[in-house]
C-alpha positions in Angstrom: 99.0 77.4 158.2 101.3 74.7 159.4 104.1 76.2 161.4 107.3 73.8 161.1 108.5 72.3 164.3 111.8 72.9 165.3 113.8 69.9 167.5 117.0 70.0 169.3 118.3 66.8 169.6 120.7 66.8 172.6 122.4 63.7 173.1 125.6 61.7 174.4 125.2 58.7 172.3 125.1 58.4 168.2 122.6 55.7 168.2 119.9 57.7 169.9 120.4 60.3 167.5 120.2 58.7 164.7 116.8 56.8 165.7 115.1 59.9 166.6 116.4 61.9 163.9 115.0 58.7 161.5 111.5 59.0 163.0 111.4 63.1 163.3 112.7 64.1 159.9 109.6 63.8 158.4 107.9 65.4 161.1 110.4 68.5 162.5 113.1 70.5 161.0 116.1 69.0 163.2 119.6 70.2 164.7 122.0 68.5 166.9 123.9 69.3 169.8 126.3 66.8 171.0 127.4 69.1 174.0 125.3 70.8 176.8 127.0 73.8 175.1 125.6 73.2 171.5 122.6 72.8 173.2 123.0 76.1 175.0 123.6 78.0 171.9 120.7 76.7 170.1 118.4 77.7 173.5 119.8 81.3 173.5 118.9 82.1 170.2 115.9 84.8 170.5 114.1 82.1 168.5 114.8 78.9 169.4 114.1 75.1 169.1 110.6 74.2 169.7 111.5 70.6 170.9 114.2 69.2 173.1 115.3 65.9 173.1 117.9 65.8 175.7 119.8 62.3 176.6 120.1 61.6 180.1 123.4 61.4 180.0 126.5 64.2 178.1 130.0 64.4 178.0 129.6 67.9 179.8 126.3 67.4 181.9 123.4 66.3 181.6 119.5 66.7 180.7 119.0 68.6 183.5 121.2 71.4 182.3 119.7 70.9 178.9 116.4 71.6 181.2 117.9 74.5 182.9 119.0 76.3 179.4 115.2 76.1 178.3 113.8 77.3 181.2 115.9 80.6 180.4 114.9 80.6 176.6 113.4 83.5 174.9 110.1 81.5 174.1 108.6 78.2 175.4 110.6 75.0 174.5 109.0 71.9 175.6 112.2 69.1 177.2 111.7 65.7 176.4 114.1 63.4 178.2 115.7 60.2 176.7 116.8 57.8 179.6 118.9 54.5 178.4 115.9 52.5 180.2 112.3 53.0 182.2 113.5 54.4 185.2 110.8 55.5 187.3 113.0 57.7 189.8 114.8 59.7 186.6 110.5 60.1 185.6 109.3 61.5 188.1 112.6 63.9 189.1 112.3 64.9 185.4 108.9 65.6 185.2 108.9 67.6 188.8 112.1 69.7 187.5 109.5 70.8 184.3 110.5 68.1 182.0 107.2 67.2 179.3 108.3 64.3 179.2 110.7 60.8 179.7 110.6 58.4 176.6 113.0 55.6 176.9 116.3 54.6 174.3 114.8 51.3 173.8 111.3 51.9 172.7 111.7 55.3 170.9 109.3 55.2 168.4 106.0 54.2 170.9 107.1 56.7 173.1 107.5 59.4 169.9 104.1 58.4 168.8 103.2 58.7 172.8 104.9 62.2 172.8 105.1 63.7 169.8 101.3 65.5 169.7 100.8 66.6 172.7 104.3 68.6 173.2 104.1 70.1 170.0 101.0 71.2 170.7 101.4 72.6 174.2 104.9 74.5 173.2 102.7 76.2 170.0 100.0 76.9 172.8 102.4 78.3 175.3 104.4 80.7 173.0 101.2 82.0 170.9 99.6 83.0 174.8 103.3 84.3 175.7 102.9 86.5 172.2 99.4 87.6 173.2 100.5 88.5 176.6 103.6 90.5 175.1 101.4 92.1 172.5 98.6 93.2 174.8 101.8 94.8 177.5 102.7 96.3 174.1 99.3 98.0 174.2 98.9 99.1 177.5 102.3 100.6 178.0 101.5 102.6 174.7 104.5 101.6 172.7 102.2 99.8 170.5 98.9 102.0 169.1 95.9 99.6 168.2 94.7 100.4 164.6 91.2 99.1 163.7 90.3 95.7 162.2 88.0 94.2 160.2 86.5 90.8 161.5 84.0 88.4 159.9 81.0 87.9 162.1 80.5 83.8 162.5 76.4 83.9 161.2 76.6 87.1 158.5 73.4 87.6 156.4 72.9 88.3 153.4 74.0 92.0 152.0 74.4 93.7 149.3 77.6 95.6 149.7 79.3 97.6 152.8 80.3 96.8 156.7 77.9 97.1 159.6 75.2 95.2 161.0 74.3 92.5 158.8 76.7 92.5 156.6 79.3 89.6 158.3 81.9 92.4 158.0 81.8 94.9 161.8 84.5 97.2 162.1 86.1 96.4 165.7 86.3 100.1 166.4 82.9 101.9 166.9 82.2 103.9 164.0 83.3 107.6 163.9 79.7 109.9 165.2 78.6 110.6 161.6 78.1 107.5 160.7 76.5 106.2 163.8 72.1 106.6 162.6 
């Protein structure tokens, strides 16, 4: 199942958002925030955007404010800083503070081509890991009771029917004593 990527465009200049929106429209669900406060409203939701493109300067703050909100989000969010020009010091600072990457407004399309797939894969992997850890913690605490499930063996041997060795279907729990050979 292909997961829809939700992308937040947090910008201070409309021209950046226009170009980003044009390129990302076929790839993602897009929401826009014109201020850091609006970005915080999106990022504080229980299911926040996967990615946030944050303009270096916004009317009420900077990319750093968006990044700090993303760090507090209920689920992982990758922040990509959109800088007006290439700035090595900004690049080093942004990555050091936890931004996923930095692209320049002057090269949005090549920058997006470089960062889109890794940012998407990374955030999906981080969210799955977070869900897996939460599920394991719930099982350990007794909040969740595991039920037997069936899984498919990698190389099932053909057998007429049934569950067990050689059928390709194996219970994740040992069979009751009555069914053991």
